[in-house]
N, C-alpha and C positions, 0 to 999 in steps of 0.2 A: 169639829177639831178632828181630820190624831195626832195625835205626837205616838213616835216614840220610839221608845228607853231603852238603857239600857243600862247597868250601874258599876260601882268600882270598889274594891276594894273597899273597907270594911261587908260592905258588900258584898252577898253571893251574887254570883254570872248571871242577868238579867234582862234578853233582847224579848220587849214585848209594843204591842203596839195599844193605843191605849184610846176610850174615846175621851174628848173633857164633856163632861157631863153642860147638854144644852144649857139647866135654867144658871152656867157659870158665865157662859159665850151672851145670852144673854142682854148678863149683869154688865153692864158699862162700867164700874168699879169695877171687876172682878182686878182681882189681882193674882200676884203672880205665889202670891204667898200661901192662901186660896186656894191656888193648883198644888202643891203641896202639899197639904191641905186632906184633898182629896185626896193623891198619888193615896197618904199616908195611911186614909179606907180602905183604897181596894189592894190597896200591894205588899204582898205580909211579909217580903221581909222589910218594910217600915216603917210596920207596925211601932218596932220598940225603939223606934230612931226617934220618930218626932222632926213634925215643919224647922224646924228655930234650927235644928243640925242637921241639916239638909241644903244643899250646894247643888243649882241646876244651871249646866253652859249647857249653852251650844255652839258649834265648830269649837272651842275653846275662848271660848266667848261668855263669864257667870255674865247670869241674867239674877242681880238681887230685886225677891222679893216684893217688893213698891211701888213693882215696876208692875204695868198695867197689865192682862191676855194678850192683849192687843198686840205684845212688840214679839211671839210667836206663832208659827205660820205653817197652815194646817201640809203636817210629815216630815218639823222640823224633829231634826233626832238627836237627844238630850240626853247631857251624863249627871246622871243620880251618885252624889256623891255623900254619905253621914259623917257628919266629925265627934268625934266624941269631947266632953268636953276638955280635955289634955289640948288635945287635937286644936280645935277655938280657940285656946289657950296659946296655943305660938302664932295658929297664925292673925291671933289679931297683934301680938309682939310690935312683929316685921311686919303687917301692913298697920301703924302707928311706930313702927317706924323710919319706914317708909313715906307718910306724909310730912316730917316734919321737915321743915328750907332747914335743905345742904348750909353750914357750918363751919368748912374751909376758909372760906375765905373770909372771912373773921376775924380769922389768929394771923399776930403780928409773928 
């Protein structure tokens, strides 16, 4: 499987074609997290980021790392973004607030 890769700030600009290694394709239990680890090994712009700080999206949709590799298709365009600790904490707070049920109808 060949994937098209592009990056967004704070990463430097990158447009690349990456072949997914056969060992990952043959592993029915391979996940997006393992793909992120591979990207960190082969893409120099990701070596300092680490797989836990990489976000992958396809056509504007987030691809959570627990998903099997099979959610991706040959030729997909992946957008890679590296989040630092500050960005991650802001995103986590926003996601936590969004997950809370709306309390407005309980007010008198």
